[in-house]
C-alpha positions as CSV (number, residue, x, y, z in Angstrom):
1,X,4.5,-8.7,47.2
2,X,5.5,-11.2,44.5
3,X,4.5,-10.5,40.9
4,X,3.2,-13.3,38.8
5,X,4.4,-13.1,35.2
6,X,2.0,-14.8,32.8
7,X,2.7,-15.2,29.1
8,X,0.8,-12.8,27.0
9,X,-0.5,-14.0,23.7
10,X,-0.6,-11.5,21.0
11,X,-2.5,-12.3,17.9
12,X,-0.7,-12.3,14.6
13,X,-0.9,-8.9,12.9
14,X,0.6,-10.1,9.6
15,X,-2.8,-10.7,7.9
16,X,-3.8,-7.1,8.7
17,X,-0.7,-5.5,7.4
18,X,-1.7,-5.3,3.7
19,X,-5.0,-3.7,4.7
20,X,-3.4,-1.2,7.1
21,X,-0.9,-0.3,4.4
22,X,-3.7,0.4,1.9
23,X,-5.7,2.4,4.4
24,X,-2.6,4.4,5.3
25,X,-1.7,5.2,1.7
26,X,-5.3,6.0,0.9
27,X,-5.5,8.6,3.7
28,X,-2.1,10.1,2.6
29,X,-3.4,10.4,-1.0
30,X,-6.5,12.1,0.1
31,X,-4.7,14.5,2.4
32,X,-2.0,15.4,-0.2
33,X,-3.5,14.8,-3.6
34,X,-1.0,16.9,-5.5
35,X,1.9,15.0,-4.0
36,X,0.5,11.7,-5.3
37,X,-0.9,13.1,-8.5
38,X,-4.5,12.1,-7.5
39,X,-6.6,14.3,-9.7
40,X,-10.3,14.7,-9.8
41,X,-10.5,12.0,-12.5
42,X,-9.1,9.4,-10.1
43,X,-11.4,10.4,-7.3
44,X,-14.6,10.5,-9.5
45,X,-14.0,7.2,-11.3
46,X,-12.1,5.3,-8.5
47,X,-13.3,6.5,-5.1
48,X,-11.2,3.8,-3.3
49,X,-8.2,4.7,-5.4
50,X,-7.6,1.1,-6.3
51,X,-6.5,2.0,-9.8
52,X,-4.1,4.7,-8.4
53,X,-2.5,2.1,-6.1
54,X,-2.1,-0.2,-9.1
55,X,-0.6,2.6,-11.2
56,X,2.0,3.3,-8.5
57,X,2.9,-0.4,-8.1
58,X,3.3,-0.7,-11.9
59,X,5.5,2.4,-12.0
60,X,7.7,1.1,-9.2
61,X,8.0,-2.3,-10.9
62,X,9.0,-0.7,-14.2
63,X,11.7,1.3,-12.5
64,X,13.0,-1.8,-10.5
65,X,13.1,-3.7,-13.8
66,X,15.0,-0.9,-15.5
67,X,17.6,-1.0,-12.8
68,X,17.7,-4.8,-13.1
69,X,16.6,-5.5,-9.6
70,X,13.6,-7.6,-10.6
71,X,12.1,-9.3,-13.6
72,X,8.7,-7.8,-14.3
73,X,6.1,-9.5,-16.5
74,X,3.9,-6.7,-17.6
75,X,1.3,-9.0,-19.0
76,X,0.6,-10.7,-15.7
77,X,1.5,-7.7,-13.4
């Protein structure tokens, strides 16, 4: 029996990656709130943890700027 090999088209996943990353980190933050410093104040005021993600990104950018790996404009984020 001969096998017929047809090309398989896989849709691009790149548009989904940012959302998958956010969902993944959201779940990790809810499962381990102490590890990510997600207190009750974050969960009450920001249920989707959007502000917490922004705070983590800002902290990372500040450290990268300190080590002169990036130029970070704090006013524009």
